[in-house]
C-alpha positions as CSV (number, residue, x, y, z in Angstrom):
1,M,-0.1,0.0,0.0
2,N,1.3,3.4,-1.2
3,Y,1.8,6.4,0.8
4,N,-1.8,7.6,-1.4
5,S,-4.0,4.6,-0.6
6,F,-3.0,5.1,2.9
7,R,-4.0,8.8,3.0
8,K,-8.0,7.8,1.6
9,L,-7.9,4.9,3.8
10,L,-7.9,7.5,6.7
11,K,-10.6,9.9,5.2
12,N,-12.9,7.2,5.3
13,K,-13.0,6.4,9.0
14,Y,-15.4,7.9,11.1
15,A,-14.5,9.7,14.1
16,L,-16.1,11.9,16.9
17,S,-16.7,15.3,16.2
18,T,-15.3,17.9,18.4
19,V,-18.2,19.0,19.7
20,V,-19.0,15.6,21.2
21,T,-15.7,14.7,22.3
22,T,-15.9,18.4,24.1
23,L,-19.3,17.4,25.9
24,I,-17.8,14.2,26.9
25,I,-15.2,15.8,28.8
26,L,-17.4,18.4,30.1
27,V,-20.0,16.0,31.9
28,I,-17.3,13.1,33.1
29,S,-15.7,16.4,34.8
30,V,-19.0,17.2,36.3
31,L,-19.7,13.8,37.3
32,L,-16.5,13.6,39.0
33,A,-16.4,17.1,40.9
34,G,-20.0,15.5,42.2
35,V,-18.8,12.5,43.3
36,V,-16.3,14.2,45.4
37,T,-18.5,17.0,46.4
38,Y,-20.7,14.7,48.1
39,F,-17.8,12.5,49.7
40,A,-16.6,15.7,51.2
41,I,-19.8,16.3,52.7
42,N,-20.6,13.4,54.3
43,V,-17.0,13.3,55.9
44,V,-17.7,17.0,57.2
45,S,-21.6,16.3,58.5
46,T,-20.6,12.9,59.9
47,R,-17.1,14.5,62.0
48,V,-18.7,17.8,62.9
49,Q,-21.8,17.9,64.0
50,E,-23.3,21.3,65.4
51,E,-23.9,22.4,68.9
52,S,-27.7,23.1,69.5
53,L,-29.4,24.5,73.0
54,S,-32.9,25.1,73.3
55,L,-33.3,27.4,76.8
56,S,-36.4,27.9,78.6
57,D,-38.4,28.8,81.5
58,A,-36.0,31.4,82.5
59,H,-36.7,32.2,86.1
60,I,-35.6,34.6,88.7
61,W,-37.7,35.3,92.0
62,L,-37.0,36.7,95.1
63,N,-38.8,36.2,98.5
64,P,-38.7,39.4,100.7
65,D,-40.1,37.4,103.5
66,A,-37.3,35.5,103.7
67,T,-33.7,36.2,105.2
68,A,-31.1,37.5,102.9
69,G,-28.0,34.4,102.0
70,A,-31.0,31.5,102.9
71,P,-31.9,29.4,100.1
72,T,-35.4,30.0,100.0
73,Y,-34.9,34.2,99.4
74,S,-34.0,34.2,95.6
75,Q,-33.5,31.9,93.1
76,A,-32.9,31.5,89.4
77,S,-34.2,28.6,87.2
78,L,-33.6,27.5,83.5
79,K,-34.8,24.8,81.5
80,V,-31.9,23.7,78.6
81,I,-32.6,20.9,75.8
82,N,-29.7,19.6,74.0
83,T,-31.5,19.7,70.5
84,G,-27.9,19.3,68.6
85,G,-26.0,16.3,67.7
86,R,-23.1,16.3,70.0
87,D,-22.7,16.5,74.0
88,V,-22.2,19.6,75.3
89,V,-20.1,20.9,78.4
90,I,-21.7,23.3,80.8
91,T,-18.9,25.6,82.1
92,K,-20.3,28.8,83.4
93,I,-23.6,30.2,84.2
94,A,-24.1,33.9,85.3
95,V,-26.9,35.7,85.7
96,R,-27.0,39.4,85.2
97,G,-23.6,39.0,83.7
98,Q,-22.5,37.9,87.3
99,D,-20.6,34.2,87.6
100,N,-22.0,31.6,89.3
101,A,-19.3,29.5,91.0
102,W,-20.0,25.6,91.6
103,T,-20.9,25.1,95.1
104,S,-18.0,23.9,97.4
105,Y,-20.4,21.3,98.6
106,T,-19.5,17.4,99.2
107,A,-20.7,14.8,101.2
108,A,-18.4,13.8,104.3
109,G,-17.3,10.7,102.8
110,G,-15.5,12.5,100.0
111,G,-13.2,14.6,102.8
112,G,-15.7,17.6,102.4
113,G,-16.9,19.9,104.9
114,A,-20.3,21.1,105.6
115,A,-22.5,22.9,102.4
116,T,-22.5,26.4,104.1
117,D,-21.7,28.4,101.0
118,P,-25.1,30.6,100.6
119,Q,-24.6,30.6,96.6
120,F,-25.0,26.8,94.9
121,I,-25.8,25.6,91.9
122,V,-28.3,21.9,91.9
123,Y,-29.3,20.7,88.4
124,A,-31.3,17.3,87.4
125,T,-30.9,15.6,84.3
126,T,-33.9,13.6,82.0
127,N,-34.1,12.3,79.0
128,L,-37.6,12.0,79.1
129,P,-40.2,15.4,78.3
130,V,-40.6,17.9,80.8
131,Q,-43.9,19.7,79.9
132,T,-44.3,21.6,83.4
133,D,-42.8,24.8,84.2
134,M,-40.3,25.3,87.1
135,Y,-41.1,27.0,89.7
136,F,-40.0,28.6,93.0
137,Q,-38.5,26.3,96.0
138,S,-39.7,26.8,99.0
139,G,-38.1,24.1,100.5
140,M,-34.5,24.3,98.8
141,T,-31.9,23.8,102.0
142,I,-28.4,23.7,102.5
143,Y,-27.4,20.5,103.1
144,P,-25.6,19.5,106.1
145,A,-22.3,17.4,105.2
146,A,-23.8,14.2,106.3
147,A,-26.7,14.5,103.9
148,P,-26.3,12.9,100.5
149,E,-25.3,15.1,97.6
150,T,-28.8,15.1,95.9
151,I,-32.3,16.4,96.8
152,A,-35.2,15.6,95.4
153,L,-37.2,18.4,94.6
154,P,-40.9,18.5,93.0
155,L,-40.9,21.5,90.3
156,N,-44.2,23.1,91.6
157,P,-44.0,22.1,95.8
158,D,-46.8,24.8,96.4
159,A,-49.3,23.3,94.6
160,A,-52.2,20.8,95.7
161,V,-50.8,18.1,93.4
162,P,-46.8,18.8,93.3
163,G,-46.1,17.0,90.6
164,T,-43.2,14.6,89.9
165,P,-39.9,15.2,92.3
166,Y,-36.8,15.1,90.2
167,T,-33.3,14.2,92.1
168,F,-31.4,17.3,91.9
169,N,-27.5,16.8,92.3
170,Y,-25.1,19.7,93.8
171,A,-22.7,20.9,90.6
172,T,-19.4,20.8,91.7
173,T,-18.2,20.9,88.3
174,D,-18.4,21.6,84.8
175,L,-21.8,19.6,83.6
176,V,-22.1,17.6,81.0
177,L,-25.7,17.2,78.9
178,N,-25.7,14.5,76.5
179,S,-27.6,14.6,73.1
180,G,-31.0,14.9,73.2
181,S,-30.9,15.3,77.3
182,T,-33.0,18.1,78.9
183,M,-31.3,19.6,82.1
184,L,-33.0,21.6,85.1
185,I,-31.0,24.3,86.8
186,Y,-31.6,26.1,90.1
187,V,-29.5,29.1,90.7
188,V,-29.5,29.5,94.7
189,N,-28.8,33.4,95.9
190,P,-27.8,34.9,92.4
191,D,-25.1,37.7,92.8
192,S,-26.6,41.1,92.8
193,I,-29.7,40.2,92.8
194,T,-31.7,42.3,95.9
195,I,-35.6,43.4,96.4
196,N,-35.4,46.4,94.5
197,D,-34.8,44.3,91.2
198,I,-38.2,43.2,91.8
199,G,-40.0,43.6,88.4
200,L,-36.6,44.9,86.6
201,T,-35.5,42.7,83.7
202,V,-32.2,40.9,84.3
203,S,-30.1,38.3,82.0
204,I,-29.5,34.6,82.4
205,T,-25.8,33.3,80.2
206,L,-25.1,29.7,80.1
207,Y,-21.6,29.0,78.6
208,T,-20.7,26.0,76.6
209,A,-17.1,25.1,75.6
210,Q,-18.0,26.1,72.2
211,A,-20.6,29.1,72.5
212,M,-22.4,31.0,75.4
213,Y,-26.7,31.1,75.0
214,Y,-28.8,34.2,76.2
215,Q,-32.1,34.8,77.9
216,E,-33.8,37.5,79.5
217,C,-36.6,37.6,82.1
218,N,-38.1,39.8,84.8
219,V,-37.4,39.1,88.3
220,Q,-40.8,38.0,90.5
221,A,-41.6,38.6,93.7
222,Y,-42.2,35.0,95.5
223,Q,-45.1,35.1,98.0
224,A,-46.1,31.9,99.4
225,P,-49.8,30.6,98.9
226,P,-51.9,31.0,102.1
227,A,-52.2,28.4,104.7
228,A,-55.5,26.2,104.3
């Protein structure tokens, strides 16, 4: 076969046009980019879960008939629901910008002394939904060293039917709230709350290792129900 015959043979062969070839290359590139993007999103979404807390039932009460510093003088409450996909560590709670330290209470067997601090925090954690509001705890006490580290408090102690009592623990360190769980918090004798604050709006701020959450409420005057 001579050179001219070879050229004629090449001209008779069919091939893809330039437009079709370009389209195939573009389609393959888009498909590959989509696969890589989907893989990256899947890896990021599984390794980095979003932190999300829902705060409700924020209250601050002051009992003008109680002695200042008594556990029934002033209280703040907060209900925290972990609606995110990761466990959360609560590092601090502040009322009106004033940090409320964890209590120094420890049981007698733990080498600590009596729980004599006028300011302390108690909390209860549950995986069940809490349908009721939070109320002033007229039966709140400072436990001596011989007492257990927990205290059972009903959410509405002054009602004819008190409701479910929750077992509250003294907060002695950072609090861990698992994903999907609910935490009930009482701050006893929060700083800078006096009788002159009744009716004023005060902030409650909850701090975690990643973010801060802010709630406002009015300071309420607690009045004991009349005796039956």
